[in-house]
Legacy VTK file of the C-alpha trace (Angstrom):
# vtk DataFile Version 3.0
C-alpha trace
ASCII
DATASET POLYDATA
POINTS 114 float
114.832 66.470 123.035
112.936 68.255 125.531
116.040 70.215 126.213
116.550 70.934 122.215
112.822 72.057 122.038
113.509 74.287 125.207
116.492 75.761 123.764
114.327 76.382 120.300
111.471 78.199 121.956
113.640 80.390 124.286
115.714 81.897 121.514
114.760 85.180 120.812
113.734 85.829 117.601
111.488 88.130 115.194
108.016 87.024 114.358
107.199 87.135 110.524
104.007 88.835 111.419
106.218 91.911 112.817
108.893 91.740 110.259
109.141 94.876 108.227
111.135 95.071 104.919
114.216 96.213 106.741
114.234 93.238 108.901
113.516 91.345 106.227
116.480 92.663 103.849
118.717 91.802 107.179
117.092 88.402 107.226
118.140 87.493 103.964
121.669 88.965 104.153
122.523 86.756 107.175
120.559 83.694 106.132
119.631 82.549 102.595
117.821 79.504 103.877
115.733 81.748 106.410
115.010 84.165 103.711
113.601 80.818 101.275
111.932 79.594 104.118
109.904 82.840 104.912
109.123 83.065 101.275
108.012 79.776 100.779
105.653 80.292 103.793
104.054 83.051 102.235
103.850 81.062 98.960
102.042 78.295 100.958
99.688 81.078 102.690
99.013 82.343 99.065
98.164 78.771 97.737
95.739 77.651 100.732
93.843 80.953 100.716
93.219 80.629 96.744
91.998 76.960 97.197
89.355 78.245 99.993
88.389 81.517 97.975
87.376 79.398 95.134
86.480 76.019 94.004
87.759 75.712 90.407
91.101 74.326 88.706
92.878 78.096 88.792
94.209 76.889 92.134
96.228 74.351 90.220
98.046 77.356 88.515
98.143 79.363 91.611
95.886 81.983 90.034
94.063 84.368 92.460
92.302 86.976 90.674
90.927 88.435 93.601
93.884 89.732 94.500
95.398 89.941 91.217
98.199 87.640 91.893
98.745 84.685 89.256
101.990 82.636 89.828
102.995 80.162 87.419
104.556 76.775 88.757
107.240 77.281 86.686
108.351 80.158 88.624
111.150 78.764 90.661
112.044 79.967 94.482
114.926 81.684 93.322
113.225 83.607 90.992
110.462 84.785 93.353
113.462 85.723 95.917
114.798 87.746 93.207
111.523 89.473 92.261
110.916 90.214 96.040
114.424 91.696 96.699
114.267 93.793 93.646
110.975 95.144 94.913
112.546 95.800 98.322
115.465 97.598 96.654
113.536 99.785 94.630
110.815 100.843 97.351
113.081 102.018 100.128
110.431 104.362 100.907
108.124 101.099 101.919
110.571 99.001 104.106
108.791 100.117 107.029
105.715 98.117 105.886
105.115 94.571 106.914
107.251 92.126 104.874
103.811 89.723 104.353
102.321 93.228 102.474
105.875 94.118 100.801
105.744 90.323 99.746
102.451 90.662 98.056
103.052 94.021 96.443
106.270 92.722 94.637
104.090 89.239 93.694
101.402 91.522 92.478
103.611 93.596 90.223
105.834 90.946 88.946
102.836 88.198 88.353
99.565 90.380 87.614
96.851 88.221 86.663
95.917 88.594 82.912
LINES 1 115
114 0 1 2 3 4 5 6 7 8 9 10 11 12 13 14 15 16 17 18 19 20 21 22 23 24 25 26 27 28 29 30 31 32 33 34 35 36 37 38 39 40 41 42 43 44 45 46 47 48 49 50 51 52 53 54 55 56 57 58 59 60 61 62 63 64 65 66 67 68 69 70 71 72 73 74 75 76 77 78 79 80 81 82 83 84 85 86 87 88 89 90 91 92 93 94 95 96 97 98 99 100 101 102 103 104 105 106 107 108 109 110 111 112 113
């Protein structure tokens, strides 16, 4: 078990905070699981941030009016992934930007608060 942990820690990998749009597209081409995992991490961070930013029932609806992203719990993971990948394909001029920032822009464009 210790050797397995050492192996994982020693494996070179790109930290999500350092990943840009080009690298994210490559990640998704090479591993659908890694692509979904990254996106779920972003969504988890969004939900937790929303919970701590305000104290009301909107968090149950995944609505964050302060950053203008209102995700419905009915939007599934595949749909979110498709939205993000479409945004990246439609905006090649932005692929040098952080994948976290690009994910925000994609979700904001697709799921703005009304």
